[in-house]
MARMI-402054 format. One record per atom (N, C-alpha, C): atom name; x, z, y; residue number from 1. Coordinates in pm, 1 decimal. Each point is the difference from the previous one (the first is absolute). Example, Ala and Ser with C-alpha at 12.3 -4.5 7.8 and 13.67 -1.06 7.14 Angstrom:
PT:site:xx:zz:yy:pos
PT:N:1319.0:780.0:-569.0:1
PT:CA:-89.0:0.0:119.0:1
PT:C:90.0:0.0:120.0:1
PT:N:-35.0:-72.0:105.0:2
PT:CA:82.0:6.0:119.0:2
PT:C:-77.0:73.0:109.0:2
# end
This chain:
PT:site:xx:zz:yy:pos
PT:N:5988.0:9085.2:13171.3:1
PT:CA:-116.3:82.9:-21.7:1
PT:C:-67.8:24.8:134.2:1
PT:N:-120.2:3.5:-8.6:2
PT:CA:-81.2:12.7:119.8:2
PT:C:-12.7:147.4:36.4:2
PT:N:15.8:29.3:126.3:3
PT:CA:-7.6:138.2:45.5:3
PT:C:-144.5:50.2:9.8:3
PT:N:-95.8:-93.0:-1.4:4
PT:CA:-139.3:41.7:16.9:4
PT:C:-55.7:64.4:-125.2:4
PT:N:45.5:-40.5:-116.3:5
PT:CA:-52.4:57.4:-123.4:5
PT:C:99.7:99.4:-56.7:5
PT:N:-49.4:94.3:-74.8:6
PT:CA:85.9:101.2:-62.9:6
PT:C:62.3:-60.9:-124.5:6
PT:N:130.5:8.6:-8.6:7
PT:CA:70.6:-50.0:-117.9:7
PT:C:48.1:119.1:-81.2:7
PT:N:-2.6:-14.2:-128.3:8
PT:CA:25.6:109.5:-94.0:8
PT:C:139.1:-15.4:-65.2:8
PT:N:108.5:7.1:77.5:9
PT:CA:135.4:-18.3:-53.3:9
PT:C:35.9:108.7:-102.7:9
PT:N:-17.7:122.6:37.7:10
PT:CA:34.7:110.7:-89.0:10
PT:C:-89.7:1.1:-122.2:10
PT:N:-128.2:-24.0:21.6:11
PT:CA:-94.4:0.8:-111.3:11
PT:C:28.1:-112.9:-98.1:11
PT:N:46.0:-116.1:50.3:12
PT:CA:32.9:-112.6:-88.6:12
PT:C:117.7:36.6:-91.2:12
PT:N:101.8:66.4:56.5:13
PT:CA:114.7:41.6:-81.2:13
PT:C:-43.1:99.9:-106.6:13
PT:N:-88.0:91.9:36.4:14
PT:CA:-49.0:96.9:-98.3:14
PT:C:-87.1:-67.9:-105.4:14
PT:N:-74.1:-103.2:40.8:15
PT:CA:-85.1:-72.9:-93.5:15
PT:C:84.1:-73.1:-104.6:15
PT:N:110.2:-61.5:42.7:16
PT:CA:88.8:-70.7:-93.5:16
PT:C:61.8:98.0:-99.0:16
PT:N:33.5:119.2:43.5:17
PT:CA:60.2:99.3:-88.5:17
PT:C:-100.7:82.9:-76.6:17
PT:N:-127.0:-31.7:8.6:18
PT:CA:-108.7:74.1:-66.0:18
PT:C:-2.1:147.3:40.8:18
PT:N:28.4:24.9:126.9:19
PT:CA:1.7:137.0:49.8:19
PT:C:-112.2:27.4:100.0:19
PT:N:-87.4:-96.0:21.5:20
PT:CA:-107.0:15.4:98.7:20
PT:C:-126.4:51.6:-69.0:20
PT:N:-64.5:104.5:54.2:21
PT:CA:-125.5:49.5:-59.2:21
PT:C:-108.4:-109.8:-0.5:21
PT:N:-95.8:11.0:-92.0:22
PT:CA:-101.7:-104.6:-18.9:22
PT:C:-84.6:-22.9:124.7:22
PT:N:-35.4:103.7:72.1:23
PT:CA:-83.8:-16.0:120.0:23
PT:C:72.8:-82.2:105.8:23
PT:N:130.2:29.2:18.2:24
PT:CA:78.3:-75.1:97.9:24
PT:C:25.5:-142.4:-49.4:24
PT:N:19.3:-17.1:-130.4:25
PT:CA:24.4:-133.0:-56.2:25
PT:C:-120.4:-91.4:23.6:25
PT:N:-122.3:52.5:-10.4:26
PT:CA:-121.1:-81.5:23.8:26
PT:C:-3.5:-49.0:144.0:26
PT:N:38.9:85.7:93.9:27
PT:CA:2.7:-40.0:141.2:27
PT:C:103.7:-108.8:23.8:27
PT:N:120.7:12.9:-65.0:28
PT:CA:106.1:-99.6:15.4:28
PT:C:-45.5:-134.0:-58.5:28
PT:N:-68.7:0.8:-114.2:29
PT:CA:-47.4:-125.0:-60.8:29
PT:C:-103.4:-68.2:90.3:29
PT:N:-85.7:76.9:66.8:30
PT:CA:-95.5:-59.5:93.7:30
PT:C:74.4:-67.8:114.6:30
PT:N:107.1:66.6:48.7:31
PT:CA:77.7:-57.7:109.7:31
PT:C:72.1:-127.1:-45.9:31
PT:N:54.1:-0.6:-122.3:32
PT:CA:72.3:-117.2:-51.7:32
PT:C:-91.9:-122.5:-10.0:32
PT:N:-126.9:21.7:-24.2:33
PT:CA:-91.9:-113.9:-10.9:33
PT:C:-19.4:-70.4:133.8:33
PT:N:29.3:66.6:109.4:34
PT:CA:-19.0:-59.8:132.0:34
PT:C:130.8:-29.4:72.7:34
PT:N:117.6:50.7:-49.4:35
PT:CA:126.9:-14.4:74.8:35
PT:C:103.3:-76.5:-81.8:35
PT:N:28.0:-129.1:36.0:36
PT:CA:99.9:-77.0:-74.2:36
PT:C:143.0:53.1:20.0:36
PT:N:29.3:59.5:113.9:37
PT:CA:134.7:54.0:24.4:37
PT:C:30.3:115.0:-97.0:37
PT:N:-92.1:86.6:-18.7:38
PT:CA:20.5:113.6:-91.4:38
PT:C:6.2:-47.8:-144.3:38
PT:N:-76.4:-106.3:-35.4:39
PT:CA:9.3:-55.7:-135.9:39
PT:C:140.6:-56.3:-23.8:39
PT:N:56.0:-69.5:98.6:40
PT:CA:136.8:-52.1:-11.6:40
PT:C:102.3:112.7:-14.7:40
PT:N:-19.5:104.7:79.2:41
PT:CA:91.2:115.4:-9.2:41
PT:C:-11.1:67.7:-136.8:41
PT:N:-122.4:7.3:-53.5:42
PT:CA:-21.0:58.8:-132.7:42
PT:C:71.6:-81.9:-107.5:42
PT:N:-4.4:-134.1:11.7:43
PT:CA:68.2:-85.9:-97.0:43
PT:C:152.4:22.6:4.2:43
PT:N:57.0:12.7:120.6:44
PT:CA:144.4:25.8:13.0:44
PT:C:37.2:134.8:-63.4:44
PT:N:-82.7:99.4:23.3:45
PT:CA:27.1:131.7:-58.5:45
PT:C:-6.3:-4.3:-152.4:45
PT:N:-96.0:-75.4:-55.1:46
PT:CA:-11.5:-11.0:-146.1:46
PT:C:121.4:-71.0:-59.2:46
PT:N:49.8:-107.2:66.5:47
PT:CA:119.9:-70.7:-48.5:47
PT:C:121.5:94.2:0.5:47
PT:N:12.9:75.5:108.2:48
PT:CA:112.6:94.5:7.8:48
PT:C:-9.1:104.6:-110.0:48
PT:N:-120.1:50.3:-23.1:49
PT:CA:-20.5:100.1:-105.0:49
PT:C:33.6:-57.4:-136.9:49
PT:N:-40.1:-124.1:-26.7:50
PT:CA:28.9:-63.5:-129.2:50
PT:C:150.7:-18.7:-20.0:50
PT:N:68.2:-44.6:104.8:51
PT:CA:145.8:-19.7:-10.3:51
PT:C:71.7:133.0:-27.4:51
PT:N:-41.4:103.1:69.7:52
PT:CA:61.9:130.8:-23.1:52
PT:C:-26.4:50.0:-141.5:52
PT:N:-118.7:-22.3:-50.0:53
PT:CA:-32.8:42.9:-137.1:53
PT:C:82.5:-76.6:-102.0:53
PT:N:14.6:-133.3:20.5:54
PT:CA:80.9:-80.6:-92.1:54
PT:C:146.1:45.6:1.1:54
PT:N:51.9:26.7:119.5:55
PT:CA:139.0:44.4:10.0:55
PT:C:18.9:135.3:-68.6:55
PT:N:-93.0:89.4:20.5:56
PT:CA:10.4:132.8:-62.2:56
PT:C:-2.6:-10.3:-151.5:56
PT:N:-82.9:-89.5:-53.5:57
PT:CA:-5.7:-16.0:-145.5:57
PT:C:127.5:-62.7:-55.2:57
PT:N:59.5:-92.5:75.1:58
PT:CA:119.9:-67.6:-51.1:58
PT:C:123.5:89.9:4.4:58
PT:N:5.7:93.7:91.6:59
PT:CA:119.7:84.6:11.6:59
PT:C:-8.9:128.9:-79.5:59
PT:N:-117.3:41.9:-37.4:60
PT:CA:-11.5:127.7:-70.7:60
PT:C:-45.4:-20.9:-143.4:60
PT:N:81.1:-73.2:-74.2:61
PT:CA:-33.3:-21.7:-140.2:61
PT:C:24.3:128.0:-79.1:61
PT:N:-81.2:22.9:-97.7:62
PT:CA:14.7:115.9:-87.0:62
PT:C:119.0:-26.0:-91.8:62
PT:N:90.7:96.7:-15.2:63
PT:CA:114.7:-21.8:-87.7:63
PT:C:-45.9:-32.9:-142.0:63
PT:N:65.5:-96.9:-55.2:64
PT:CA:-39.0:-43.1:-134.2:64
PT:C:58.7:92.5:-106.1:64
PT:N:-46.4:-18.5:-120.7:65
PT:CA:50.5:78.5:-112.6:65
PT:C:145.3:-37.6:-26.2:65
PT:N:35.0:-123.8:32.8:66
PT:CA:137.3:-45.8:-19.6:66
PT:C:98.6:85.5:80.2:66
PT:N:-37.7:35.9:120.3:67
PT:CA:86.8:84.3:82.2:67
PT:C:23.5:135.1:-67.0:67
PT:N:-105.1:57.6:-53.8:68
PT:CA:12.9:129.7:-66.3:68
PT:C:94.2:-9.0:-119.8:68
PT:N:-11.6:-104.3:-79.5:69
PT:CA:87.1:-12.6:-117.9:69
PT:C:144.5:-23.3:41.2:69
PT:N:21.8:-76.9:107.6:70
PT:CA:137.7:-21.5:46.3:70
PT:C:62.5:130.7:47.7:70
PT:N:-77.0:80.5:69.8:71
PT:CA:52.7:128.4:47.7:71
PT:C:29.9:91.9:-118.0:71
PT:N:-88.6:3.6:-97.6:72
PT:CA:22.0:85.8:-116.5:72
PT:C:121.4:-45.6:-80.3:72
PT:N:23.1:-131.0:-7.3:73
PT:CA:117.3:-49.5:-73.2:73
PT:C:129.4:32.6:73.2:73
PT:N:-5.4:7.3:132.4:74
PT:CA:121.9:28.3:75.3:74
PT:C:39.4:147.5:-6.2:74
PT:N:-92.5:86.6:-36.6:75
PT:CA:31.0:142.8:-11.7:75
PT:C:84.2:25.6:-124.9:75
PT:N:91.4:97.2:5.9:76
PT:CA:81.0:29.6:-118.5:76
PT:C:-85.3:62.5:-110.5:76
PT:N:43.2:-24.0:-121.5:77
PT:CA:-73.2:55.8:-114.0:77
PT:C:29.6:149.7:-12.2:77
PT:N:-76.4:65.9:-83.5:78
PT:CA:18.8:144.2:-19.9:78
PT:C:137.8:29.1:-59.0:78
PT:N:48.1:-88.1:-87.4:79
PT:CA:132.5:19.5:-60.2:79
PT:C:109.7:-11.7:105.7:79
PT:N:-15.3:-95.7:92.3:80
PT:CA:100.1:-15.2:105.5:80
PT:C:1.2:121.8:92.3:80
PT:N:-116.7:49.0:32.5:81
PT:CA:-8.3:118.2:85.8:81
PT:C:63.5:120.0:-69.9:81
PT:N:-28.4:16.8:-128.4:82
PT:CA:57.0:111.5:-76.5:82
PT:C:152.4:-10.6:-5.6:82
PT:N:51.9:-121.4:-17.5:83
PT:CA:144.8:-21.2:-6.6:83
PT:C:65.4:36.8:133.4:83
PT:N:-62.3:-40.6:110.0:84
PT:CA:54.4:33.5:131.8:84
PT:C:2.2:151.1:21.4:84
PT:N:-106.9:65.8:-39.1:85
PT:CA:-5.0:145.7:15.8:85
PT:C:105.4:67.8:-86.8:85
PT:N:19.3:-50.0:-120.8:86
PT:CA:99.3:58.6:-89.4:86
PT:C:140.1:-16.7:59.2:86
PT:N:29.9:-119.7:52.2:87
PT:CA:130.5:-22.4:62.1:87
PT:C:19.0:90.8:121.2:87
PT:N:-103.8:12.1:78.9:88
PT:CA:9.6:84.6:118.4:88
PT:C:25.7:145.0:-38.4:88
PT:N:-73.7:49.4:-97.7:89
PT:CA:16.8:139.6:-40.7:89
PT:C:132.3:22.7:-72.2:89
PT:N:57.2:-104.2:-59.5:90
PT:CA:128.3:13.7:-68.3:90
PT:C:115.4:-0.4:99.2:90
PT:N:-0.8:-94.4:93.6:91
PT:CA:114.2:-18.3:88.1:91
PT:C:-7.4:79.6:129.9:91
PT:N:-115.5:45.8:39.1:92
PT:CA:-11.1:74.0:126.5:92
PT:C:85.7:126.7:1.2:92
PT:N:-1.1:82.5:-105.6:93
PT:CA:86.7:118.8:3.6:93
PT:C:148.9:-35.9:6.8:93
PT:N:40.4:-103.1:-72.5:94
PT:CA:141.1:-40.0:2.9:94
PT:C:38.7:-50.0:139.0:94
PT:N:-87.1:-78.0:61.4:95
PT:CA:28.3:-49.7:134.7:95
PT:C:6.6:114.7:99.9:95
PT:N:-83.2:99.0:-18.4:96
PT:CA:1.1:116.4:88.1:96
PT:C:131.9:75.7:-12.5:96
PT:N:48.2:16.6:-121.2:97
PT:CA:127.8:69.1:-21.8:97
PT:C:114.5:-78.9:62.9:97
PT:N:-1.2:-131.4:-15.3:98
PT:CA:106.6:-83.0:58.0:98
PT:C:-0.2:12.3:151.8:98
PT:N:-116.3:-7.5:60.7:99
PT:CA:-8.7:11.5:145.8:99
PT:C:44.6:138.8:44.9:99
PT:N:-42.4:103.8:-70.2:100
PT:CA:38.8:136.2:37.3:100
PT:C:151.2:19.5:-12.0:100
PT:N:59.6:-51.3:-107.2:101
PT:CA:145.7:12.7:-17.0:101
PT:C:74.4:-77.5:107.4:101
PT:N:-49.2:-117.0:32.9:102
PT:CA:64.4:-79.7:104.5:102
PT:C:-4.7:73.1:133.1:102
PT:N:-114.4:53.5:34.3:103
PT:CA:-10.6:75.1:125.0:103
PT:C:88.5:124.1:-2.1:103
PT:N:4.3:69.0:-112.3:104
PT:CA:84.1:118.2:-11.7:104
PT:C:147.2:-37.0:15.6:104
PT:N:41.5:-109.1:-60.9:105
PT:CA:138.5:-44.4:12.3:105
PT:C:32.2:-37.2:144.5:105
PT:N:-95.3:-65.2:66.7:106
PT:CA:24.4:-39.6:138.8:106
PT:C:13.9:121.9:90.4:106
PT:N:-79.6:101.8:-25.3:107
PT:CA:3.7:119.3:84.1:107
PT:C:117.3:90.1:-36.2:107
PT:N:23.3:20.8:-128.3:108
PT:CA:101.3:94.4:-44.6:108
PT:C:128.4:-67.7:-46.0:108
PT:N:11.8:-128.9:18.3:109
PT:CA:114.7:-75.8:-48.8:109
PT:C:129.7:42.0:65.7:109
PT:N:109.4:-59.6:-43.7:110
PT:CA:131.9:37.1:53.4:110
PT:C:9.0:-31.5:148.7:110
PT:N:66.3:89.8:70.8:111
PT:CA:22.6:-19.7:143.0:111
PT:C:110.9:-103.0:16.5:111
PT:N:33.7:-30.1:123.4:112
PT:CA:109.9:-92.2:23.0:112
PT:C:127.8:64.5:-52.3:112
PT:N:85.6:-83.3:-53.8:113
PT:CA:121.8:54.8:-60.3:113
PT:C:92.7:53.2:108.3:113
PT:N:84.6:93.4:-40.4:114
PT:CA:98.0:55.0:92.8:114
PT:C:132.9:-66.2:-28.3:114
PT:N:10.1:-127.2:34.9:115
PT:CA:122.8:-75.4:-23.7:115
PT:C:108.0:51.1:93.8:115
PT:N:125.0:1.9:-46.7:116
PT:CA:108.4:51.5:83.9:116
PT:C:28.0:-92.5:117.6:116
PT:N:40.1:60.1:109.3:117
PT:CA:39.2:-75.7:117.5:117
PT:C:142.7:-46.4:-22.8:117
PT:N:30.4:-129.2:26.4:118
PT:CA:137.8:-45.7:-21.5:118
PT:C:97.6:84.1:81.2:118
PT:N:103.7:44.8:-65.1:119
PT:CA:103.2:79.1:66.4:119
PT:C:-30.5:148.2:3.8:119
PT:N:-118.3:38.6:-37.0:120
PT:CA:-36.3:141.2:1.1:120
PT:C:47.7:66.1:-127.7:120
PT:N:5.5:129.0:0.7:121
PT:CA:45.1:69.7:-120.0:121
PT:C:-119.4:32.2:-87.8:121
PT:N:25.2:7.3:-128.4:122
PT:CA:-108.0:28.0:-94.1:122
PT:C:-48.8:143.4:15.1:122
PT:N:86.9:90.3:40.7:123
PT:CA:-42.3:139.2:11.8:123
PT:C:-103.4:16.4:112.0:123
PT:N:11.1:-79.1:105.2:124
PT:CA:-99.1:8.0:108.5:124
PT:C:-136.5:-43.2:-50.8:124
PT:N:-2.0:-102.0:-83.0:125
PT:CA:-127.3:-46.5:-54.5:125
PT:C:-58.7:102.6:-95.9:125
PT:N:85.7:61.9:-78.6:126
PT:CA:-50.0:101.8:-91.1:126
PT:C:-52.7:120.0:77.3:126
PT:N:68.8:37.5:108.5:127
PT:CA:-48.9:110.9:81.1:127
PT:C:-136.3:-33.2:59.9:127
PT:N:-15.7:-122.5:50.0:128
PT:CA:-129.2:-35.9:59.4:128
PT:C:-108.3:-4.5:-106.8:128
PT:N:36.0:-37.7:-122.0:129
PT:CA:-98.6:-2.1:-107.7:129
PT:C:-36.8:142.7:-40.6:129
PT:N:98.5:94.3:6.8:130
PT:CA:-29.8:138.2:-35.0:130
PT:C:-92.7:64.0:102.9:130
PT:N:13.0:-40.4:125.4:131
PT:CA:-86.9:55.2:103.3:131
PT:C:-144.6:-32.7:-33.3:131
PT:N:-21.9:-118.2:-46.2:132
PT:CA:-133.7:-40.5:-42.7:132
PT:C:-7.6:19.5:-150.4:132
PT:N:-31.5:119.0:-42.1:133
PT:CA:2.0:35.4:-141.0:133
PT:C:-88.5:-86.6:-85.6:133
PT:N:-108.1:-47.4:56.4:134
PT:CA:-88.4:-83.2:-79.9:134
PT:C:65.7:-131.7:-37.3:134
PT:N:96.6:-44.9:77.8:135
PT:CA:70.1:-124.4:-33.1:135
PT:C:80.6:17.9:-128.4:135
PT:N:57.9:117.9:-20.3:136
PT:CA:78.4:22.6:-120.5:136
PT:C:-88.3:0.9:-123.7:136
PT:N:-124.2:38.6:15.7:137
PT:CA:-91.8:-1.2:-113.5:137
PT:C:-35.8:-142.2:-40.9:137
PT:N:5.3:-91.4:92.0:138
PT:CA:-41.7:-137.0:-28.7:138
PT:C:116.3:-92.3:-34.4:138
PT:N:118.1:28.1:52.1:139
PT:CA:113.1:-91.2:-15.8:139
PT:C:112.8:73.4:-71.0:139
PT:N:61.1:-66.2:-96.2:140
PT:CA:118.6:57.1:-64.2:140
PT:C:121.0:-77.0:50.1:140
PT:N:107.4:73.1:26.3:141
PT:CA:120.0:-61.4:54.4:141
PT:C:109.1:-5.2:-105.7:141
PT:N:67.2:-112.0:-4.4:142
PT:CA:118.2:-15.2:-83.1:142
PT:C:119.2:9.1:95.6:142
PT:N:77.0:109.8:-3.5:143
PT:CA:107.6:18.8:98.5:143
PT:C:104.5:-111.1:-2.1:143
PT:N:37.1:-51.5:-118.0:144
PT:CA:100.6:-106.3:-5.8:144
PT:C:-50.0:-126.3:69.1:144
PT:N:-122.1:-37.0:-29.5:145
PT:CA:-56.7:-119.1:62.1:145
PT:C:-13.3:20.9:150.9:145
PT:N:-35.1:119.5:37.8:146
PT:CA:-18.0:30.0:140.7:146
PT:C:133.1:-10.7:74.7:146
PT:N:108.8:49.6:-60.3:147
PT:CA:133.0:-7.1:62.6:147
PT:C:45.8:-144.9:13.6:147
PT:N:-25.9:-81.5:-105.0:148
PT:CA:40.4:-141.3:7.6:148
PT:C:-74.4:-72.2:112.0:148
PT:N:-126.4:31.0:16.9:149
PT:CA:-79.2:-67.1:102.5:149
PT:C:40.9:45.8:139.4:149
PT:N:40.8:125.3:13.0:150
PT:CA:36.2:52.9:130.7:150
PT:C:140.6:-40.7:41.5:150
PT:N:87.0:-33.0:-96.6:151
PT:CA:137.6:-38.1:32.4:151
PT:C:0.9:-137.2:66.6:151
PT:N:84.2:-19.4:102.2:152
PT:CA:6.9:-130.4:66.9:152
PT:C:52.2:-107.3:-95.3:152
PT:N:-45.0:-118.0:19.9:153
PT:CA:41.0:-113.1:-81.7:153
PT:C:146.1:-33.1:30.3:153
PT:N:82.0:-21.9:-103.1:154
PT:CA:142.6:-25.6:19.2:154
PT:C:24.4:-131.5:72.3:154
PT:N:-81.0:-101.2:-24.7:155
PT:CA:19.1:-128.5:67.5:155
PT:C:-24.0:13.7:149.1:155
PT:N:-92.1:81.7:38.9:156
PT:CA:-28.0:19.6:141.4:156
PT:C:115.6:72.8:66.5:156
PT:N:60.2:93.5:-72.2:157
PT:CA:111.1:74.7:57.9:157
PT:C:122.7:-88.7:16.5:157
PT:N:24.2:-91.8:-92.9:158
PT:CA:118.6:-85.3:7.2:158
PT:C:-3.3:-88.2:123.6:158
PT:N:-110.5:-70.6:21.1:159
PT:CA:-5.4:-95.6:109.7:159
PT:C:-53.5:58.0:128.5:159
PT:N:-39.1:121.6:-0.4:160
PT:CA:-60.2:64.3:117.2:160
PT:C:-112.9:-86.4:56.2:160
PT:N:-74.5:-60.1:-91.3:161
PT:CA:-110.3:-87.0:41.8:161
PT:C:-115.9:83.8:52.6:161
PT:N:-21.3:109.7:-62.2:162
PT:CA:-117.7:79.8:31.0:162
PT:C:42.4:140.7:35.4:162
PT:N:-44.0:47.3:112.5:163
PT:CA:25.8:139.4:36.2:163
PT:C:-129.6:76.6:-16.4:163
PT:N:10.8:104.4:-73.1:164
PT:CA:-118.6:80.8:-21.2:164
PT:C:-21.0:89.1:121.4:164
PT:N:-124.1:7.2:46.9:165
PT:CA:-24.3:83.8:118.1:165
PT:C:17.4:147.7:-34.6:165
PT:N:56.4:70.3:92.8:166
PT:CA:17.8:143.7:-18.4:166
PT:C:-124.7:69.7:53.7:166
PT:N:-68.6:68.6:-87.4:167
PT:CA:-123.2:68.3:37.7:167
PT:C:21.3:149.9:-10.3:167
PT:N:-60.8:72.6:88.8:168
PT:CA:8.7:144.3:-14.7:168
PT:C:-93.1:43.6:-113.2:168
PT:N:6.9:123.3:-36.5:169
PT:CA:-72.1:51.5:-116.4:169
PT:C:-151.8:-16.7:14.9:169
PT:N:-53.0:22.6:118.5:170
PT:CA:-144.7:-8.1:22.1:170
PT:C:-48.7:-144.1:-18.7:170
PT:N:73.4:-97.4:49.8:171
PT:CA:-39.9:-140.2:-15.8:171
PT:C:5.0:-40.8:-146.6:171
PT:N:100.3:48.6:-72.7:172
PT:CA:7.9:-32.0:-142.4:172
PT:C:-120.8:55.4:-73.8:172
PT:N:-39.3:120.5:32.4:173
PT:CA:-114.4:60.2:-67.6:173
PT:C:-128.8:-74.0:33.9:173
PT:N:-15.2:-42.2:123.9:174
PT:CA:-121.4:-71.9:37.9:174
PT:C:-7.7:-135.8:-68.7:174
PT:N:112.7:-67.4:-15.8:175
PT:CA:-0.8:-129.9:-65.9:175
PT:C:-15.4:13.3:-150.5:175
PT:N:46.2:109.3:-56.5:176
PT:CA:-7.2:12.8:-145.2:176
PT:C:-139.9:34.7:-48.1:176
PT:N:-83.1:58.3:84.3:177
PT:CA:-135.7:36.4:-41.1:177
PT:C:-98.4:-57.7:102.4:177
PT:N:-28.0:-127.8:-6.8:178
PT:CA:-89.8:-59.8:99.0:178
PT:C:-145.2:43.1:-16.0:178
PT:N:-38.3:53.1:-117.5:179
PT:CA:-140.0:37.2:-18.5:179
PT:C:-31.6:138.8:54.3:179
PT:N:102.0:76.1:43.0:180
PT:CA:-24.1:134.0:52.5:180
PT:C:64.2:13.9:138.0:180
PT:N:-38.5:-78.7:99.6:181
PT:CA:68.2:6.0:129.3:181
PT:C:-35.3:123.7:82.5:181
PT:N:-108.5:68.3:-31.4:182
PT:CA:-41.5:110.7:85.0:182
PT:C:62.8:133.8:-39.1:182
PT:N:68.3:10.3:-112.9:183
PT:CA:57.6:128.3:-42.9:183
PT:C:127.4:30.4:77.7:183
PT:N:15.6:123.8:33.7:184
PT:CA:119.9:45.2:68.9:184
PT:C:99.8:49.3:-103.7:184
PT:N:120.6:-52.1:5.6:185
PT:CA:104.0:41.0:-94.6:185
PT:C:100.2:88.8:72.6:185
PT:N:29.1:116.7:-56.6:186
PT:CA:95.0:93.6:61.7:186
PT:C:126.1:6.0:-80.2:186
# end
């Protein structure tokens, strides 16, 4: 482009987009009649504008009626929706009760058992259970079974294979109630 004449680059772009006022457009058309460089630039701008318009039309198709019918067919029917709601309203209360009972059992469930220490006497275990009165409310003791479990095994005594550790009273109480280690027993 020649520097001696005024070239209308911005005005040409506005002219292609139909955004140039009529008075300015008349001046640009007069210039185009005398300037081959600006006519060439105008042709390039028009080609670019046409390509962009074609691309915009090809990518933004209006959704067809077929799409609408496919979407409507994929939606559940009123009967299916009603059935789901009925199932939900029927089973939700039962599921809530099951979850609540499970949580209650986990929180209030039985503590660790107070199994006898091998070689310890049953009376020591009963005394430690009496100290924790709430344990007696939860566990029932069968004295005969308790004595059998606390008595040393005869086979162990014969061969002296196993020696039971001798624990003082405090250690026996701590081992018999592992879930209550912080209580002081007198």
